[in-house]
N, C-alpha and C positions, 0 to 999 in steps of 0.2 A: 327441575330446572331452576337455576338461579335467576331471579328476576332483578332487573337493573333499577327500576323506578318504583316498584311496588314493595311495600313493607319497610320503607325508609322514612327518615324525617326530612320534610321539606317545609320551609316557611310558606305562608300563603302568598300566592303570586300577586294578589291585590294588596298585600300588607303595606308596602311602602306608600302607596297612594293614601291609605287611611292614616298612617301615623304622621305623614308629612302634611296632611291637610289638603292634599291635591284632589283627593277623591270627592266626587260630587254626588250628593244624594238628591232624591226628588225634592226634599225639603229646601234644597239650595237653588232649585231651578226658577228662573224668571224669564218668561218669554216676552218678545216684543208686543206692545199694545195689550198687555195682560191686565185683566180685572181681578179684584179680590172678592171672594165669596164668604158670606157668613150665614149661619143657620139659626133660625128661631126654633126653640124647642119647647115641648110641653112642660109645664110646671106642675101638672097633676098626674097621678098614676093611672087613672082610668076615667074616660069621659067622652061624650059625644061633642064633635065640633059643630057648634050652632052657626057661627059666622066668623069670617076672617076679613078684616078691613085693612087694605094695604095703601089707601090713598095718601096718607101722610108720608109713608116711607118712599113712595114714588117721587115725591116732591123734594126730597133731600138732594142738594147739589152733588153731582158726581155719581148718583145712582143710575145704573144703566139697565137693570132688570130686577124685578121682584116676582117670585113665583110661589104658587101654592099647588095643591093637588089638582086644581083646574087646568094646570099647564102640563100635567103628566098623563100618559096613557092610563086607562083604568085597568090595571093588571097587577099581579102579584109576583114576587120573586121568592127565592128560597133554595137552599141547598139540602142535600141529603134525602130528597124525595118529596118534601113538603114545601109547596109554594103558598106561604101564608103571610108574607110581609110586603107592604107597599114600599116604594122608594121614598115616599113622603106620606105622612099621615093622611088618610082618606076616610072621612066619616067619623072616626073616633081615634083617640090616643089610648095606648095600652101601657105606657111606662113614662116616668119622668125622664125627660131627655129626648123623647121621640121627635124627629124633625116635623115641623108644621109649616114652615115657610122659609124662603131663602132669598138673599139679596146679592147682587153683584154690583160693585162700585169701583171707582177709579183708585180708591185707597181703602185701607182697612178701617180707618176712622169713620168715613162716610158710610161704609157697610154696617158698622156697629151702631151708628146713630139711627140708620134706617130700620134696623132690626128692632130697636127699642120702641119704634113708633108704630109697629104693626100691632093691631088690636085683634085679639082672638077671644071669642065668647064660647065658653064650654058649658055643657050640662054634665056636672060631675056624676059619676056612677060609683057604686060600691067597688072596692078593690080588695084583692085577696093576695096575701104575701106568703102565708105558710103553705108549703106544698102538700102536706098531709090534709089540711083543711080543703085545699083547692082540688085535690084528686077525689073528693067524695062525690056521691051521686047527686047531692043538692048543695053545691058550693054557694058561698055568699055572692060570688060574681062569676059570670061566664065570660071568659076572655075573648073567645072567638065563636060568636053565634053561628058563623058560616062554616065551621070546621068540617062538617059533613059534606060540604060542597067543594072542598079543596082537592078532591081527587087523590087522597092519600093512598099510596099503594099498600097492598095487603101485608107485605113483609115488614112494614113499619107498625102494624097494628097488633100482630101476634095473635091474640084471641079477639074475635069480633065481639063476643059477648062482654068481655072485660072492657074493651074500648068504648062500646056503645053506651054503657051505663054511666060512664064517667065523662061529663062534658068538657072538662079541662085537661083530659089526658091527651098529651101531644103524641106520644108513642109508647109502645109496650113491647117488650121482648122477653122470651123465656127459654130456659134450658131444662130438659127433663132427662134424667138418667137413672135407671134402676128403680128401687123402691126406697126413697128417702125416709119415709115414716118408719118402715120396718128397720132400716139401718140405724136410725136414732134409738128406737126401742131396744135394739140388741146391743147398743154401745155400753161400754163400761163407764164412760164419763161423757156427759153432754154439757156443753158450755153455751150459754146464750147471752148475748150482749148487744147493746146499741152503740153505734159510733156515728159521729157527725163530723163533717168537714166544712170549712168556710168558703165563701166566695172570695176569689183571688184575682188580681189584675195582672196582665202581662208586663206592663211597664216597659215597652220597647224604648230604646234610646232615641230613635227617630219617631216622633208622633205621626199618626196617620195623616196623610196628605195626598193631594192629587191635583192635576191640571187637566182640563178637558176643553176640546175645541171642535166644533162642527165646522167643516169648511163649506164653501158655497155649493159644492157638488153633493152635499149630504153625507160626506164621510166623517165619522167621529174618530178623533185621535185622543187617547187618554194616556197621560204620564202618571204613574202611580207607584207608591211604595207598597207592593203586594207580594204575597207568597204564591199567587195563583193567577198568572196572566190570562190563561185560556178560560179559567172559570170566570174571571172578570168579563171576558168577551161574552160568554154564555149568559151570565146574569144580566148584563146590559141589553143583550138581545131580548131576553124575556121582559125586562122592565121598561124598555124604551120602544119596543116594537121596531127595532132597526135590524136588518139582516146582519148576521155575523161577518159577512163579506165586506160590510161597510164599517166595521169597527176595528180599530188598530190600538193595541195596548203596548206601550213602551215602558220598560222597567229599567231605570238607571243601573249601572254596574253595581253600585253600593246601595244596600238596603239596611237600615239601622235596626235590625232585630225584628222578630215577628212572634215566635213561640206559639204559633197557631192563631194569633189575634189579627193577622192580616190576610186571612184566606177569603173571608166573605167581603161583599161590598160594604163600604161605609158611606163615602160621599161622592163616589164617581158618577152615579146617576144624576144626582142633584147638580153637580158641576156641569154635566152635559146639557141639561135643560137650561141652566143659566146661560151657557154659551150660545145656545140656539136663540134664546130670547134677547140676547145682547148682540145681535147681528154678527154672530159667528166669531166674536172675539174670544181669545182663550181666558178661562176663568180658573183661578186657583183657590182651593179651600185647604187650609191646614188647621188641624185641631190643636187647641190649647191642651196643656197637660190635664186640666180639669175635665175637658171634654173626652179625652182618652179614657179617663177613669169612669166617667158617667154615661158614655154613649156607645162605647165599643164592647164587643162580647167579652165576658169575663169567664173564669173557670167555674164550672158547676159546683154549687154546694150540694152535698149528698147527705141523706139520712140512710144509714145502713143497719139493718137488723140481721144478725148472723147467729146461727145455731150450728155448732160443730159437735159431732159425735165421734169418739175415738175408742179403740180397743185399749186393753190394759197396758199394752206395750207402746201405745201412742200412734198406732196405725189409724189413719182416718177411715171411718166406716160410713159416714154420711154428712152432708152439709145442706142446710136450708139457708138461702141467702136472698134477702129482699133489699133492693136498692132503689131509693126514690131521689130523683134528680130534679132540682128546681131549675127548669130551663128558661124561666122568664117569659117575656111577652110573646116571643116568637121561637119557632123550632130551629131554623137555620142548620148549621153543621152540628149543633148539639144533638140532633137526632142520631147522627152516626156515632157520636161519642157514646150515647146511651146504648145504642144497639151493640156496640163492641165491648162494653164493660165486662161481659161474661168471660172474655179471654183472660182477664186477670185471675179468674177462678180456675179455668180449665188448662191454662198454659204452664202451670207451676207444679201442681201436685196430682197424685193418683187419687181419684175420687170415685168410688164404685157406685155411690148413690147421691144424686144431686137434684135439688129443686132450686132453680134460680129465676128470679123475677126482677126485671128492671123497668122502672116507670119514669117517663119524662113528663113533667107536669107544667102546664102553663100557669104563670102568676103575673101579678101587676108590677113587674120590675124589669130592670135591664136584662136584655137577652144574654144567655150564657152560650158558649160555643167551644171551639177547639182551644185547648191549652196543652202545652208540652206534657206528654204522657197520655193525653186523650181519654181522661176519665179513669185511667188505671191506678194512679197514686191513691185515689180515694178508696178504691176497693182493696188495694193491697195493704193499706193501713189497717183495715179491719182483719184481714186474713192473717197478716204477720203479727199483729198484736195477739190474736187468738192463739197462734202457734206458741208464743212464749208463755201465755197464760196457762195453756194446757200443759206445757212442759213443766211449769212450776207446780201445778196441782198433782201431776203424776210423779214428780221427783225425777224427771228425765232431763238430760242435758239439752238445751235449746238447739244446738247444732245437730245432735243425734236424731231428734224428732223430725227435723227437716230432711236429713239424709235418708231417713226411713221412708219418707213419703214423696220425695221429688221424682218427677218424670225423668227418664233417661232415654238415650238414643234408641229409636225403634219402638218405644212404648206407644200405646194407643191412649189418647187422653179422653176426657169425659164427653167430648162431642165427636168422637170417632176419627180424629185426626191422628196420623202417624207422625210422631215427633222426630225431627231431624235437626242436626246441628244444635245440640243441647249441652250447654256448659254450666248448668246450675251447680253440680257437685264441685267442679273445679273452682268456680267463683267462691262458693261458700268456704271451702277448705283454705283457699288463699287468704281470704279476709280474716278467717279465724286465726291463722298463723301470724299474719302481719299485725293484727290488732293486739295479739297476746291475750286472747279472750280467756284463756285458762288461768292467767295470772291475776290475782286479786288487785284491784286498784287501791292505791294508797291515798287516803283522805287527810286533809289538814284543817283543823278548826271547824268553822261553820260550813266549809266547802266539802261536800261529800261527792266522791267520784263513783261513776258507774259506767259499764260498757253494755252496748246493745248491738245486735245484728238483725238483719232482715234480708229477705230475698225479694226479687221482683222479676217480672217478665213482660216484655212489650212486643206485641205483634206488629206486623206491617201488612197493610192490605190496600188494594186499589181495585176499582171495578174491573172485572175480567176483560171487558171489551175495550179498555182504554190503554193503559200502560204508558210508555214513553217513546218518543220519536227523536231521532238525532240525524243531523247532516254533518258530514266531514268533507271539507274542501282541501285539496292538496295543491299547493303552489309549486312552481318549477324550482324554486330555491330551497324546497324542503320544509317550508312553513306549513303547519297543519292548523286549519281553522275549524274549531268546533262550534257548531250552531245547535243550540238546544234551549229549552225554555224552563229549565230548573233555575231557581233563584239562590244566589249566595247571600244568605242572611247574616253572614259572619261566621258560619260553621265550616268554611273552607271548601265548599262544594266545587268551585272553579279549580282549585288546586288538585283535588282528587281526580277530576275529569282530565285535567292536563297530565297527571301522572299516568292514567290509563292510556291516553292517546300516545304519550311518549313511549310507553312500554310496547304498544302495538306496532309503532313505527321504528322502534329502536333509535330514537332521536332525543337530543337534550330537551329538557323542559322549557328552555328558552325559545324553542322553535314552535311551541304550542300557543295558540291564541284562542281563548274562550270568549266569544263575542257577547255583548249585552243582549238582553232579551227584547225582541221586537216581533210581535205576532205577524207582522207583514213578511218577516224573513226567517224567523226561527220557528221550527216545527212544533207540533202539538205535544203538550205534556199535561198530565192531570193536575198536579200541584206539588209544591214543596212542603211536605208534611208527612206524618206517619213514618219518619226516618226511612223514607223510601228511595231517596235520590241515588245513593251509591249502588243499591241493588238494581233498581229499574233503569235509571239513566246510564249507570255504568255498563249494564248489559247492552243497552241500545247503542251506546258509543262503541263498544267492542264490535258489534255487528256492523255498524256503519264504517268503522275502520277496515273491517274485513272486505266489505263491498268496494271501498276505494282501492284497496290493495289488489283486488281481482282485476279492476280496470287497469291499474298500473302494470300488472304482470302480463296482462293480455297484450298490451302495446309493446312492452319491453321484450316479450318472448320472440318477436320478429327480429329485433336487433341482436339478441343473444343466441338466436337459433336454438331455443330450448322451450320445453313445455312450460306453460304458465304455473303449473303446480310445483315445478322444481325451482321456482324463484323465491327470493326473500329480499328484504330491504333493511338497511342499517345506515344511519347517519347520511341519508340522502343518496345512498349508492345501492343500485339494484344488482343482485348477483345470483349466480347459480349456486344452490346450496352445497352441491357436491364438489363444486369448483369455484370457491369464493373469489379467486383472482379473475375469473371471467365475469366482468361487470361493466355497467354503464351508469353514468350519473342520472339522477331523476330528470334533470333538465333535457336529457337526450330525447325523451319521448314528446317534448313540446316543440312547437314551431314558433319562431320569432320573426315578425315582419318589421319593415322599416318604420311603420307608423303606429304600431300597437305592441303591447307587452306579449310575452309568450302565451300561446293558446294551443288547444288541441284541435286539429282538423276533424270535423264531424261532430264530436260531442261538445267542443268548446272548452271543457274543463273536467277535471277529476272531481266528482262529487259523490261521495258515498252516502247512501241513505239506508235507514233501518228503523224498525219499530220493535220494541220488546214488549210482549204481552204475556203475562204469566197466568195461565188459567187456574181458576179457583172454583171450589164447589159452592153451590147455593145451599144454605142450610134449611132443613125442614122448619117451617114456621111454628109448628106446635111443639117440637122437641128441641130445636136448635142443633140437631144432629147432622153431620155430613153423610151423604149416601155411601153405602158400602161399595158400590160399583163406580164411584167417582175418583177424583184425584186424591181423596183422603186428606184434603187440606182446604181450609176456608181462609187462610192467611198465607202470605208469601213466606214468612219466617217468624220465629220468635227470637228475641234477644234477651239473654239472661243477665242478671245483675245481682250483686250482693253488696251490701253496705255494712261497715262496722264503724261505730262511733264510740268515743270515750268522752264523757262530759263531766262537768262539775255542777252541782246544785247547791245554792246558798240556802241554808236552813232558815235564815232570818229574813231574806227578801224574796226567795223563790226564783232568783235569777238562774238561768241555765247558761253555762259557758262551755264552749267546745274546746276540747283538749287535743283530740286526734280524730282523723277521718280517713277511712280507707274504702275504696270502691274497686271491685273486680268486675270486669265486664267482658262478656263473650262477644267478639266482633266478627266471628267467622274467620276471616283473615284480614289483618290490618293492611290498609292501603297506605295511610299516612300516619305514622306513629305520633307525630307532633300534633296533628289535627285531633286525633283521638284524645290525647292528654288535655288539649285546650278545651275541647267540647266537654270532657268529663269534669274538669275543674270548674268551668263556668256553670254547668248544670248542678254541680254539688252546691255551689254558692246560692243559686236560685232555689234549690231544694231546702237549704237551711233557712232561707228567708221565709218560705211558706211554712216551715215547721216551727219556727221560733217567734215570728213577728207579723207576718203579712196577713191582713184580713180587711175586706171591704165591709164597712158597717153601714147598715141601712136603717132609716127611720121612716116608716110608712112609704117605702119605695124610693126614698131619696138617699143617695150615697152621701154620707156626712164627712168622709175623710178623703176627698178627691185631690190630694196633693202629696208631695213627697216629704212634707213635714210631719203629716199625720199617718200616712201609709208607709210603714217602715220596711224598706228594702235593705238588704245587706250592703255595706260599703267596703272599701278596701281595708278598713280598720277592723272588720268583724271576724273574718276567718282566722284560724291559727296560722303560724308561720308555715311557709311552703314545705318545710321539712316534716311537718305533721299532717300534711295532706298528700295522699298517695293514690295513684291510679294503677291498677294491675290489669294488663291486657291478656285476656284468655282467647285462644284461637281454636275453634272447632269448625273446621272447613265445611262450608255450605256447598253442596254439589251443584246448585244452580246459580250461585252468586258470581259476580265478576272476580275472577281469581280466587273464588271461595269466600268473598266478603259478604257481609250483611250490614244493615244500618245499626246505629247505636245512639244517636243524638238525643232521643227521647227517653230511652230506657234508664239513663243514668240518674234521673230525678226520682224514680219510682219509689224506692224503699226508704226514703229519708224520714217520712212521718213515723213509721213503726220503729225504725232503728233508734231514733231519738227517744220515742216513748218507752221503748224497752230499756234503754240506758237510764232514763229517769227512774224507772221502777227499780233497776238494779242498784241505783245510788241511794234512793231514799224510801223505796217501798210504796210509792203511790202510783196508781194506774190512771192515766188521763186519757180519755176516749174522745177528746174533741180538740184538735189543734186549732190555732198555733199554741205552743206551750209557752205562754207568756209568763212573766214573773207573777202576775196576779193569779193566774190559774194554778200554778204550782204552789204558790203560797197558800191559797185557799184549800187546795187538796191536802197540803201538809197539816193545816189546822184541823181539818175534818178528821184526819187520822190521829189527831192529838200529838203531833210532833212539833 
């Protein structure tokens, strides 16, 4: 059936507000009688708090509240199953930048002056920054002496013996399949390497900020730039001991980027306590760019040891994979990142024998958390580098070795999932063709050209018991109001939902309103992340539309003297399917009085309601396997992606310059072609930044480049011209997705590391195993090779 609004190009329905400057972000909000908050942060990486003196700060003119741990409930917060983090430091500090005290004042100048006058006495403790050193049985410092009393669930521990003997181990996960030792012994070639990836910052356009206000009835309202309004409610309930029924979270229509960095609490709890102490006045905290770099969760740096065994024809026979993540001072959502890294291994290739171990390790530095790709780019860097390295040693084409090993529709992967909607082969072939991989690059002078490819796969998962909820209100004039709590971070979420609602009601997009998120009125959703919104909220919306239409058809059936099941609606006209001329306008089912707008006798309004929950299997703790008698899936779907890059390397300086970039991505079914292209090209730019220049540098736990002068992100001058950047959309229908669609916003970034690394090797013959691939690293590698 031809669809009218699905699979087409529509500009973002919020686009005009953004480009015209009319759109308001939380950063722009100023409430009446509002105070400004500032936070005093630890300047040492690890130490006990001996004393905090706030007397001088309280005497600063304009200061209305000064708070420390004494003003907060004695409890811990945390996501992913581990509650290990206080809203403000209590007893000790565990990283440079941890909140120790906070001030609310009439203006920012008074708040900053007061912060400088707070005196904190510390007893410094040994600190540990290297995750391998920290994960030992006798580390230099124990970050959480009370770890064993946190009530950490068994599924985060994996092996109790492994967890118990390592006091700084935050979490541990494992996968076991077949006999890896024998598989390696029987292999024709075994390759063993170590790969490292850096700590990276999200750098959202809109810095983290929030406003909080307790009213006189004890209800807390929070305005915040977040990806997860209901998670914010939950974490505030934990941290403040306020019932969730007394917490309201409002997210303005526009949020200036997130990339995973706005899922967890940052300042909301501190803002709330400041408001309470300041006689219920609203308090706003907005982070400086320095604070965004130094105090909000970053992307995990990983150390990866990979051993791959293959047969003579390149078929994988066994893999041993050890992944160590530096999760920083607290677990947070990083626990889930580490738990799911194994999907990078099992979602791409057939692996008959597998030993996989992932460790999350506490250290004395800034917390790591969710970042676009959710731990997958780091693992895929190692895997896809190895695939090229093995192909080179065996004299096999890098495309052919991948085609020989990729999972296909209906295959069972290494954790017993049955693969569905798998577009790896199509993605790889399209990239190979578009890049002209078989054609040798032409070099000029000191600039040597090379081409590289890489595959990637990104899962999407959400707790089975949660999912997404949606309400749809239908007005008498045909306007459809969508109430949901997914956040449009710039990815075009509102437009996709508007398209789905327009398709369901056969009405123009201009008749659809997607309201801003307000937890007092919009229903529960897990979060905006894991590229889940199109799949989860899209399905919830379709179900809510169906519920609303059932109500409409039941009322209209009396007017049309037809069975409700025989009715349909288009452009606000309800009609009999077999006799389209037999119809009534939507307005006909409403009653209009002299003193009130149209309403429905009895129910009052047409309000469709629905929840979409996608059941998933719980994996075996010891083996990571899905049960044979279950759903045979531990994730909602996998999204496949292939990258192809052509680069130039300067033999004299080591500079890497992009010439051409191609990405092919399997989206299930495209909802909005324009949004897909936009998401893809922005993600490719972000991926290039992390591959070529982005890295947070730390000196004894202190970030030394917390600014956009020293932390190098791509600018509009960096990528090649548009004609040399291409997105290819592959569609492999997903049976459970809305109109066959699945998410894609995270997957696009995944293979950039290895694609660029493989291209550098093709150009100049040096293999670099630690991004970013800066001129210094490439230059040094060339000199070590005698080039």
